[in-house]
MIDO-147379 format. One record per residue (C-alpha): residue number from 0; x negated, y negated, z; residue in one letter. Coordinates in steps of 0.25 Angstrom, whole numbers. Example, Ala and Ser with C-alpha at 12.3 -4.5 7.8 and 13.67 -1.06 7.14 Angstrom:
{0, {-49, 18, 31}, A}
{1, {-55, 4, 29}, S}
***
This chain:
{0, {-39, 123, 28}, M}
{1, {-48, 112, 22}, D}
{2, {-53, 101, 31}, K}
{3, {-49, 87, 29}, K}
{4, {-60, 80, 20}, R}
{5, {-64, 66, 24}, T}
{6, {-65, 57, 12}, L}
{7, {-79, 51, 9}, T}
{8, {-85, 42, -1}, E}
{9, {-87, 54, -10}, A}
{10, {-72, 54, -12}, D}
{11, {-72, 40, -18}, V}
{12, {-72, 41, -34}, T}
{13, {-84, 33, -39}, P}
{14, {-80, 20, -45}, E}
{15, {-86, 22, -58}, A}
{16, {-79, 35, -60}, I}
{17, {-66, 29, -55}, F}
{18, {-65, 18, -65}, H}
{19, {-70, 28, -76}, Q}
{20, {-58, 37, -73}, R}
{21, {-49, 26, -73}, R}
{22, {-53, 22, -87}, R}
{23, {-53, 36, -92}, V}
{24, {-39, 39, -87}, L}
{25, {-33, 25, -91}, K}
{26, {-38, 28, -105}, A}
{27, {-32, 42, -105}, L}
{28, {-19, 36, -99}, G}
{29, {-19, 48, -88}, I}
{30, {-24, 51, -75}, S}
{31, {-33, 63, -71}, A}
{32, {-23, 68, -61}, A}
{33, {-12, 68, -72}, A}
{34, {-20, 79, -80}, L}
{35, {-15, 89, -70}, S}
{36, {0, 85, -71}, L}
{37, {10, 93, -80}, P}
{38, {11, 88, -94}, L}
{39, {25, 82, -91}, S}
{40, {19, 74, -80}, A}
{41, {7, 70, -88}, R}
{42, {17, 65, -99}, A}
{43, {24, 57, -89}, N}
{44, {11, 50, -84}, L}
{45, {6, 48, -98}, L}
{46, {19, 41, -102}, D}
{47, {17, 31, -91}, W}
{48, {2, 29, -94}, F}
{49, {6, 26, -109}, K}
{50, {16, 16, -105}, G}
{51, {14, 1, -107}, E}
{52, {1, -5, -101}, Q}
{53, {4, -9, -87}, R}
{54, {2, -24, -84}, P}
{55, {-9, -29, -75}, D}
{56, {-5, -34, -61}, S}
{57, {-1, -49, -61}, P}
{58, {-10, -59, -55}, P}
{59, {-6, -61, -41}, G}
{60, {0, -75, -37}, K}
{61, {-7, -83, -27}, P}
{62, {0, -83, -13}, L}
{63, {0, -94, -2}, A}
{64, {-4, -88, 11}, F}
{65, {-12, -91, 24}, T}
{66, {-24, -83, 30}, R}
{67, {-22, -81, 45}, P}
{68, {-35, -78, 52}, T}
{69, {-29, -67, 59}, D}
{70, {-29, -58, 47}, W}
{71, {-43, -61, 41}, R}
{72, {-52, -49, 42}, L}
{73, {-67, -51, 42}, N}
{74, {-69, -40, 32}, I}
{75, {-71, -40, 17}, P}
{76, {-59, -40, 8}, L}
{77, {-57, -29, -2}, T}
{78, {-58, -35, -16}, P}
{79, {-45, -39, -23}, E}
{80, {-47, -30, -35}, D}
{81, {-48, -18, -25}, K}
{82, {-36, -22, -18}, V}
{83, {-28, -24, -30}, T}
{84, {-34, -12, -38}, G}
{85, {-35, -1, -28}, Y}
{86, {-21, 3, -23}, N}
{87, {-12, 14, -20}, N}
{88, {2, 11, -26}, F}
{89, {7, 24, -32}, Y}
{90, {19, 17, -38}, E}
{91, {8, 13, -49}, F}
{92, {-1, 25, -49}, G}
{93, {-10, 33, -39}, M}
{94, {-23, 28, -44}, D}
{95, {-29, 17, -36}, K}
{96, {-30, 8, -48}, A}
{97, {-16, 12, -53}, D}
{98, {-8, 1, -46}, P}
{99, {-16, -10, -51}, A}
{100, {-15, -4, -65}, A}
{101, {0, -1, -65}, N}
{102, {7, -11, -56}, A}
{103, {5, -24, -64}, G}
{104, {19, -23, -69}, G}
{105, {26, -23, -56}, L}
{106, {36, -34, -56}, K}
{107, {37, -42, -43}, T}
{108, {44, -54, -47}, D}
{109, {57, -55, -39}, G}
{110, {53, -44, -30}, W}
{111, {63, -42, -19}, T}
{112, {62, -35, -5}, I}
{113, {75, -29, 2}, Q}
{114, {75, -29, 17}, I}
{115, {86, -21, 24}, D}
{116, {89, -11, 34}, G}
{117, {89, -14, 49}, E}
{118, {88, -29, 47}, V}
{119, {97, -41, 50}, A}
{120, {93, -47, 37}, R}
{121, {93, -38, 26}, P}
{122, {88, -46, 14}, I}
{123, {81, -45, 0}, T}
{124, {70, -55, -2}, L}
{125, {61, -57, -14}, D}
{126, {46, -59, -14}, I}
{127, {47, -74, -16}, D}
{128, {56, -75, -4}, M}
{129, {47, -68, 5}, L}
{130, {35, -76, 0}, L}
{131, {42, -89, 4}, K}
{132, {48, -84, 17}, R}
{133, {35, -78, 23}, F}
{134, {21, -85, 23}, S}
{135, {10, -77, 18}, L}
{136, {-4, -74, 24}, E}
{137, {-16, -67, 20}, E}
{138, {-20, -55, 29}, R}
{139, {-33, -47, 27}, I}
{140, {-30, -33, 31}, Y}
{141, {-37, -20, 30}, R}
{142, {-30, -10, 21}, F}
{143, {-32, 5, 23}, R}
{144, {-27, 16, 14}, C}
{145, {-23, 30, 18}, V}
{146, {-33, 35, 8}, E}
{147, {-44, 29, 17}, A}
{148, {-48, 17, 9}, W}
{149, {-47, 3, 14}, S}
{150, {-47, -12, 9}, M}
{151, {-46, -26, 16}, V}
{152, {-35, -34, 9}, V}
{153, {-30, -49, 10}, P}
{154, {-15, -47, 10}, W}
{155, {-6, -59, 9}, I}
{156, {8, -58, 15}, G}
{157, {17, -60, 28}, F}
{158, {19, -52, 40}, E}
{159, {30, -41, 38}, L}
{160, {35, -45, 52}, A}
{161, {40, -58, 46}, K}
{162, {49, -51, 36}, L}
{163, {54, -41, 46}, I}
{164, {58, -53, 55}, K}
{165, {65, -59, 44}, F}
{166, {73, -47, 41}, A}
{167, {77, -46, 56}, E}
{168, {77, -31, 59}, P}
{169, {87, -25, 68}, T}
{170, {84, -18, 81}, G}
{171, {86, -5, 73}, H}
{172, {74, -8, 64}, A}
{173, {62, 1, 67}, R}
{174, {55, 3, 54}, Y}
{175, {53, -5, 41}, I}
{176, {53, 2, 28}, G}
{177, {48, -3, 14}, F}
{178, {50, 1, 0}, Q}
{179, {42, -1, -13}, T}
{180, {48, -5, -26}, L}
{181, {54, 7, -33}, Y}
{182, {53, 4, -48}, D}
{183, {47, 16, -56}, P}
{184, {47, 7, -69}, G}
{185, {37, -2, -62}, Q}
{186, {30, 8, -53}, M}
{187, {27, 20, -62}, P}
{188, {22, 28, -50}, G}
{189, {37, 29, -45}, Q}
{190, {41, 36, -57}, K}
{191, {29, 45, -60}, N}
{192, {25, 54, -49}, S}
{193, {11, 56, -54}, F}
{194, {8, 41, -54}, M}
{195, {16, 39, -41}, G}
{196, {9, 50, -33}, G}
{197, {22, 58, -31}, G}
{198, {27, 49, -21}, L}
{199, {42, 46, -19}, S}
{200, {46, 31, -22}, Y}
{201, {49, 20, -19}, P}
{202, {37, 19, -9}, Y}
{203, {42, 17, 5}, V}
{204, {35, 14, 18}, E}
{205, {38, 9, 32}, G}
{206, {34, 3, 45}, L}
{207, {39, 3, 59}, R}
{208, {45, -10, 62}, L}
{209, {35, -14, 73}, D}
{210, {24, -10, 63}, E}
{211, {30, -19, 52}, A}
{212, {31, -31, 63}, M}
{213, {16, -30, 66}, N}
{214, {9, -43, 62}, P}
{215, {-1, -35, 53}, L}
{216, {11, -30, 44}, A}
{217, {11, -38, 31}, L}
{218, {20, -40, 19}, L}
{219, {10, -43, 9}, S}
{220, {13, -51, -4}, V}
{221, {-2, -53, -8}, G}
{222, {-16, -50, -8}, V}
{223, {-29, -58, -11}, Y}
{224, {-21, -71, -11}, G}
{225, {-11, -67, -22}, K}
{226, {2, -59, -23}, T}
{227, {1, -44, -22}, L}
{228, {-2, -37, -35}, P}
{229, {7, -26, -39}, P}
{230, {-3, -15, -36}, Q}
{231, {-4, -20, -21}, N}
{232, {11, -20, -19}, G}
{233, {17, -33, -25}, A}
{234, {24, -40, -21}, P}
{235, {25, -36, -6}, L}
{236, {19, -25, 2}, R}
{237, {17, -21, 17}, V}
{238, {3, -22, 23}, I}
{239, {1, -15, 36}, A}
{240, {-14, -14, 37}, P}
{241, {-15, -4, 49}, W}
{242, {-8, 6, 40}, K}
{243, {-12, 14, 28}, Y}
{244, {-10, 8, 15}, G}
{245, {2, 16, 10}, F}
{246, {10, 10, 21}, K}
{247, {8, -4, 15}, N}
{248, {20, -2, 5}, I}
{249, {19, -11, -8}, K}
{250, {29, -18, -17}, S}
{251, {40, -18, -6}, I}
{252, {55, -20, -11}, V}
{253, {63, -15, 2}, H}
{254, {61, -16, 17}, I}
{255, {70, -9, 26}, R}
{256, {71, -9, 41}, F}
{257, {75, 4, 47}, T}
{258, {77, 12, 60}, R}
{259, {70, 24, 55}, D}
{260, {56, 26, 50}, Q}
{261, {57, 23, 35}, P}
{262, {51, 32, 24}, P}
{263, {36, 31, 20}, S}
{264, {32, 36, 6}, T}
{265, {19, 42, 9}, W}
{266, {24, 48, 22}, N}
{267, {35, 54, 15}, L}
{268, {26, 60, 4}, A}
{269, {16, 66, 14}, A}
{270, {19, 64, 28}, P}
{271, {7, 72, 33}, G}
{272, {-2, 62, 26}, E}
{273, {5, 49, 27}, Y}
{274, {12, 45, 40}, G}
{275, {22, 34, 42}, F}
{276, {13, 25, 51}, Y}
{277, {1, 26, 42}, A}
{278, {-8, 19, 52}, N}
{279, {-23, 18, 48}, V}
{280, {-29, 28, 58}, N}
{281, {-43, 33, 57}, P}
{282, {-40, 45, 66}, H}
{283, {-29, 51, 58}, V}
{284, {-33, 56, 45}, D}
{285, {-25, 58, 32}, H}
{286, {-24, 73, 30}, P}
{287, {-33, 73, 18}, R}
{288, {-44, 62, 23}, W}
{289, {-50, 55, 35}, S}
{290, {-45, 41, 39}, Q}
{291, {-57, 38, 47}, A}
{292, {-64, 30, 37}, T}
{293, {-59, 22, 25}, E}
{294, {-65, 18, 11}, R}
{295, {-66, 3, 10}, V}
{296, {-62, -3, -3}, I}
{297, {-71, -15, -5}, G}
{298, {-79, -23, -15}, A}
{299, {-87, -11, -20}, G}
{300, {-84, 0, -29}, G}
{301, {-79, 14, -25}, I}
{302, {-93, 18, -24}, L}
{303, {-96, 8, -14}, D}
{304, {-88, 15, -3}, V}
{305, {-87, 10, 11}, K}
{306, {-81, 18, 22}, R}
{307, {-77, 12, 35}, Q}
{308, {-70, 18, 47}, P}
{309, {-54, 17, 47}, T}
{310, {-49, 8, 58}, L}
{311, {-37, 12, 67}, L}
{312, {-25, 5, 61}, F}
{313, {-34, 0, 50}, N}
{314, {-41, -10, 60}, G}
{315, {-28, -16, 65}, Y}
{316, {-26, -8, 78}, A}
{317, {-26, -20, 87}, D}
{318, {-14, -25, 80}, R}
{319, {-6, -12, 77}, V}
{320, {-10, -1, 87}, A}
{321, {1, -5, 97}, A}
{322, {12, -1, 87}, L}
{323, {8, 13, 88}, Y}
{324, {5, 14, 103}, R}
{325, {10, 28, 108}, G}
{326, {11, 33, 93}, L}
{327, {3, 45, 89}, N}
{328, {-5, 40, 77}, L}
{329, {-8, 54, 73}, R}
{330, {6, 59, 72}, Q}
{331, {11, 45, 67}, N}
{332, {0, 43, 57}, F}
***
């Protein structure tokens, strides 16, 4: 059996090659991986690429928010163009640049969020009502992807606990589940298995209720002083900075309080690789790569690779470790 290989700087595609590949494939209207698909699948993919040109992301609207000193990190921010241009959002494609290229047409006006399940106050709220009800603040958080890259991001939002208290969960509520918008017309990856990575949609995620009540857990509506762009999960997403990025579900339309553990898309797709908890842990590797270090997405190009040690709970152990006292973090990864 082959031993697990640790990713190194050599695994990073040089920036010049990356952009050259993008230009060539855009000109051809196909991706390199598509060449290995059956003809019928290639035709389906080409039909999508030959469709009408996708609009650019709309400019974000300025938000009113405070900057509490408790949430200011004394480390450099990831540049805005990297935060908005380097994403995983398979509903809009698997390439890191695909969400920014393909999500611009996502309609968020009149967006509603349904809240139900084990709550005394089931309700449907629109995004404007949320923004009026809950005051916003900027929090600078570390962001760690399960793929072993990281950012530092100035999210704008409000504590998830505030919305939970507003919904008044019953004594039976032990978990909280989230669901992303399901609209294959707007999200081409949901109807094209090649573009969408073969995942089952709509995307779903969940937290234990005590995790969701932790003051770190944020419902984000903005970044860099403005409303979230579509590729970053507009108009509303979860930010739980001690967990890998795939737990931080985007474009939420449904929040449900449950007695039992809710489903989680990546855990369902590959339970041996993506656990329900998904806590950042340098001591528990992904089956195909080490989690001991991470590649920092900073101001430089892909050639300017900086690696740093991964911190337990992404550096937030003092705030969240008590949630997992007595829990085997290797089994509950």
